[in-house]
C-alpha positions as CSV (number, residue, x, y, z in Angstrom):
1,M,84.5,103.5,120.4
2,L,80.7,103.1,120.5
3,T,80.8,99.6,122.0
4,L,82.0,100.7,125.5
5,P,79.2,103.3,126.1
6,L,76.5,100.9,124.7
7,S,77.9,98.1,126.9
8,A,77.4,100.4,129.9
9,K,73.7,100.5,128.9
10,T,73.6,104.1,127.9
11,G,71.3,105.3,125.2
12,A,72.2,105.4,121.5
13,L,72.4,109.2,121.4
14,T,74.5,109.3,124.6
15,G,76.8,106.6,123.3
16,T,77.2,108.4,120.0
17,V,78.1,111.7,121.7
18,V,80.5,109.9,124.1
19,A,82.2,108.3,121.0
20,A,82.2,111.5,118.9
21,V,83.8,113.8,121.5
22,P,87.3,112.1,121.6
23,M,87.3,111.8,117.8
24,T,86.5,115.4,117.4
25,A,89.1,116.5,120.0
26,A,91.8,114.4,118.2
27,R,90.9,116.0,114.9
28,L,91.1,119.5,116.4
29,I,94.4,118.7,118.0
30,A,95.8,117.3,114.8
31,A,94.5,120.1,112.6
32,P,97.5,122.4,112.8
33,S,99.7,119.5,111.5
34,F,97.6,119.0,108.3
35,I,99.5,119.7,105.2
36,A,98.1,122.5,103.1
37,T,98.0,121.4,99.4
38,P,98.1,124.4,97.1
39,K,96.0,124.2,93.9
40,V,98.4,124.7,91.0
41,A,96.4,123.6,88.1
42,K,92.7,123.1,87.3
43,T,92.2,119.3,87.4
44,P,89.0,117.3,87.4
45,L,87.8,116.2,90.8
46,L,86.8,112.8,89.6
47,L,88.6,110.5,87.2
48,T,87.2,107.5,85.6
49,P,89.3,104.4,86.3
50,R,90.5,102.4,83.3
51,G,92.1,99.0,82.6
52,I,93.3,96.8,85.3
53,V,92.1,99.2,88.0
54,V,88.5,98.5,87.2
55,L,89.1,94.7,87.5
56,L,91.0,95.0,90.7
57,S,88.4,97.3,92.2
58,A,85.6,94.9,91.3
59,L,87.4,91.9,92.8
60,A,88.1,93.9,96.0
61,A,84.5,95.0,96.3
62,I,83.2,91.4,95.9
63,T,85.7,90.1,98.5
64,F,84.8,92.8,101.0
65,L,81.1,92.4,100.4
66,A,81.3,88.6,101.0
67,E,83.3,89.2,104.2
68,W,80.9,91.8,105.6
69,T,77.9,89.7,104.7
70,I,79.2,86.7,106.5
71,L,80.0,88.9,109.6
72,D,76.5,90.4,109.6
73,W,74.6,87.2,109.2
74,G,76.9,85.4,111.6
75,A,76.2,88.0,114.3
76,L,72.5,87.9,113.6
77,L,72.5,84.2,113.9
78,L,74.4,84.2,117.2
79,V,72.2,87.0,118.7
80,G,69.0,85.4,117.4
81,K,69.8,82.0,118.9
82,G,70.7,83.6,122.2
83,L,74.3,82.5,122.1
84,V,75.8,86.0,122.4
85,D,74.6,89.1,124.3
86,P,73.8,91.9,121.8
87,R,76.3,94.1,123.6
88,Q,79.1,91.6,123.1
89,A,78.2,91.4,119.4
90,G,79.5,95.0,119.2
91,L,82.8,94.0,120.7
92,G,83.1,91.1,118.3
93,Y,82.4,93.5,115.4
94,S,85.2,95.8,116.7
95,V,87.7,92.9,116.8
96,F,86.6,91.8,113.3
97,V,87.1,95.3,111.9
98,A,90.6,95.6,113.6
99,T,91.6,92.2,112.1
100,M,90.4,93.2,108.6
101,T,92.3,96.4,108.9
102,A,95.5,94.8,110.1
103,R,95.4,91.9,107.7
104,P,96.6,93.7,104.6
105,L,99.4,95.5,106.5
């Protein structure tokens, strides 16, 4: 959502506000539909993972770290060599994030 205002050569603050307004409006519109969860019992807010969950979490973190590192360095290389306009790098980032989100689905 921030790529469009920045591509229109607005400032970072203006672009952030332009991107934040529709997200805030959507949250306020959806707020009445949120499910209220009653607190029945006193439970800890944070649980320590155990067993296979720790291993799977570590593998997922390493995989995502490698993917994001390649993306960041690839974008820096393309912008640094002058092959891509910095504003288009934001669009490429958006496409990458959408792909990474849709892939597990």
